[in-house]
C-alpha positions, 0 to 999 in steps of 0.5 A, spaced: 499 500 500 502 506 498 499 513 500 500 519 504 495 521 509 495 528 509 493 533 515 496 539 511 492 544 507 492 541 500 496 547 496 502 545 501 500 537 500 501 537 493 506 542 492 511 539 497 510 531 495 510 527 488 504 523 489 504 516 491 500 511 487 494 511 490 494 519 492 495 523 497 489 522 502 485 528 506 479 529 510 474 534 508 469 536 515 463 540 514 463 546 518 471 547 521 476 548 522 476 545 528 473 540 526 465 541 526 466 546 530 460 551 527 456 544 526 456 543 534 455 550 535 449 552 531 445 547 532 446 542 527 445 535 528 450 532 523 456 534 519 458 531 512 465 528 512 469 526 506 475 521 505 478 523 499 485 521 495 489 527 490 490 522 484 493 526 478 487 531 475 482 526 480 479 526 486 477 519 488 472 518 494 474 514 498 469 514 504 463 519 506 457 520 510 454 525 516 457 524 522 453 525 529 454 532 532 452 535 539 451 541 543 457 540 547 463 542 542 467 536 545 462 531 544 462 532 537 470 532 536 471 526 540 465 523 536 468 525 529 475 523 532 473 516 534 469 514 527 474 518 522 480 514 526 478 508 522 476 511 516 483 510 513 484 503 515 477 501 511 479 505 505 486 501 505 482 494 506 478 495 500 484 497 496 487 491 498 481 487 496 480 490 489 475 495 490 480 501 487 477 502 480 470 502 483 470 508 487 468 515 486 472 519 481 471 526 480 475 532 476 479 535 481 478 542 479 470 541 482 468 540 489 464 534 489 457 535 492 459 530 498 464 535 501 461 542 498 461 546 504 454 549 506 452 556 505 452 558 512 460 556 512 460 562 507 464 566 512 470 560 514 474 560 508 477 567 504 481 567 498 480 559 498 484 558 505 480 555 511 481 560 518 479 558 525 473 563 528 475 569 531 476 571 538 468 575 537 464 569 535 468 564 540 465 570 545 459 570 542 458 562 542 460 562 550 455 567 552 449 564 549 451 557 552 447 557 557 441 559 554 442 554 549 443 548 553 437 550 558 432 551 551 435 544 549 433 541 555 427 544 556 425 542 548 427 535 549 424 534 555 417 537 552 418 533 545 416 526 544 414 522 537 408 518 535 409 513 529 404 509 525 403 504 520 401 505 512 398 501 508 399 503 500 397 500 494 401 499 487 397 498 480 401 492 479 407 489 482 414 494 483 417 495 475 421 502 476 423 505 483 419 511 481 413 508 482 414 509 490 415 515 489 407 516 487 403 512 492 397 516 492 393 514 498 396 511 504 392 507 508 393 508 515 391 504 521 387 508 527 391 513 531 393 510 539 392 513 544 397 519 547 403 517 548 402 510 544 404 508 538 405 502 533 411 502 528 416 497 523 410 493 520 412 487 517 408 482 513 407 474 513 401 469 510 399 464 514 393 459 512 392 464 505 391 469 510 395 476 510 398 478 518 402 483 520 407 484 525 408 491 528 412 494 534 407 496 539 410 501 543 409 508 548 413 513 552 410 512 560 415 510 565 418 503 564 414 501 558 417 495 554 416 494 546 412 488 544 411 485 537 404 485 536 400 481 531 394 486 526 389 484 520 393 486 514 387 486 510 382 489 514 386 493 518 380 499 519 379 498 526 385 493 529 385 487 534 392 487 536 395 481 539 400 480 542 405 475 538 412 475 541 414 479 548 420 478 553 423 482 559 426 486 554 424 491 550 423 488 542 422 492 535 423 491 528 420 484 527 423 482 521 419 477 518 422 472 512 422 465 509 427 459 509 424 453 505 417 453 508 419 456 514 416 462 516 421 466 521 421 472 525 427 476 528 426 482 532 430 487 535 432 485 542 438 489 542 439 489 550 439 481 550 446 477 548 446 477 540 439 476 535 434 470 536 430 467 530 423 465 532 418 460 527 411 461 526 408 454 529 401 451 526 398 454 532 400 461 530 404 462 535 412 464 535 417 460 538 425 461 538 428 457 533 435 460 533 440 464 537 446 467 532 451 473 534 452 472 541 456 477 544 453 482 540 447 487 541 443 487 534 440 493 532 435 491 526 437 486 523 436 484 516 436 477 513 436 475 506 439 470 501 444 473 496 448 469 491 448 463 494 449 465 501 445 467 507 446 475 509 445 479 515 446 486 516 445 491 522 448 496 526 451 494 533 448 498 540 456 497 542 456 503 537 453 507 542 450 510 536 445 505 534 444 509 527 451 510 525 455 504 523 454 498 518 456 492 519 455 485 516 454 478 516 454 471 512 453 464 513 451 457 508 445 456 513 441 460 517 443 456 523 451 459 522 456 460 523 455 466 521 462 470 519 464 478 519 464 481 512 472 483 511 470 490 511 467 491 517 464 496 519 461 496 512 460 504 512 458 510 518 453 514 515 447 517 518 444 518 512 444 511 510 448 505 515 441 503 519 436 497 516 429 501 514 426 494 512 426 488 507 431 489 501 429 487 494 430 485 488 428 489 481 431 488 474 436 484 477 438 489 482 438 488 489 436 494 493 437 495 501 432 500 504 435 504 509 434 510 514 436 517 513 437 520 520 442 525 519 437 531 521 432 527 525 431 519 527 427 516 522 426 522 518 427 519 511 428 512 507 433 511 502 433 506 498 441 504 496 442 500 490 448 494 492 452 494 486 457 489 490 456 484 495 461 479 497 465 476 503 471 481 501 467 486 497 461 492 500 459 498 494 452 501 495 449 508 493 443 512 493 438 510 488 432 514 491 430 518 498 422 517 500 421 523 505 415 524 508 408 526 505 407 534 509 401 533 508 399 526 511 397 526 518 404 523 520 409 528 516 416 528 520 419 522 518 419 515 515 424 509 517 420 504 514 419 501 507 417 494 506 414 491 499 410 485 498 407 484 491 403 490 490 402 492 497 407 497 500 407 498 508 411 504 511 410 508 517 409 515 518 412 520 525 409 526 528 413 530 533 408 532 538 410 536 544 407 536 551 410 540 557 407 536 562 410 529 559 414 528 565 408 528 569 404 523 565 410 518 563 410 517 571 403 516 572 400 512 566 401 505 567 404 501 561 399 497 557 393 500 561 390 502 555 389 495 552 383 492 555 383 486 556 391 484 554 394 478 555 401 477 555 405 471 551 411 467 554 417 470 551 423 466 550 
């Protein structure tokens, strides 16, 4: 491997060094210098970062993504350093596996969109030179911190999200991704009582009948999510029946098939690994496999590709479950499971965390991913998987699905499942209640469900 990782300005680096075979590598981080400063001090939730190589007249994009920022600049700086420190090794591993020729290339004289400075930062550069914030800016930031922190705390204490499940119908089988941009009328399930919600719909069939598994959750103190079943055809007055429960929080009830077996792999990140359940003849779900012990798996997504089983997920041990994508493969669902040679596959708030069931269209594999760069579950990005082998992974954005601002849930979308001519999704509405803390403490979990019965967990 022959490259130089440069932390100087581009002009001085290129003038002083003869470019090695794989170029001069350099980071570009939005909102600096110092790294991520203006994004953090102006309340931005994320920072765009790029690692690129200068090779002759080209800029080769090695890694890029949206990384988390925080109101506390020290936290932002630490997060950025933790993630960016691993990017050169990840890029070098991809080059060693033969991926150099597939990396995105752009003319050096044109600033790539992924690294273009935000207009709000136009004052940061002067005659092409980066500059640090002047004393006056530092003083303004220091004086504004108490008020900013108080406002942030008060807003977060009163804000809560509610979600609901929606079902849309296609005119026929999906033949073009653009059909997903104009789904027409979305049929929403009846809204839950205040502080409670439904999300993450996954369909399955039993005895010729269509059902949905959904996450059922709420904000009262001590409440844990559970997986419930609802009729996928007649959902106008859904009778929610608990399907999978345990002593830990459950969500993302990912359904799939292995031969004649209908399976479900919910997220149980508080537990050890991932438990795969099998649907019984009586409609109950019983544990079948326990995989990836030792990891805290977030949104496990199983599928078959090129004769292998694949599992894509994020890991709660990374502290930010929306940021870092991991991949594993196995010959059989029971394992053993092998980590992908390039793990972590990517670090990007805009496209790492899974958002539903992968699908094929026109011979290409597509993966729904959450865009959490501005808010949790802000939109769904459909990623086109261009390479997926034990030693290679590459994907590019193919479509972005934003929430409908005229819908009852205009503030987010973080789920997409295509099942025949039906499309299952969910929507978010942000609410504010300055008595939220009191209501969350005084309401009993599940008290709103008349006659709710519990189902034994694993």
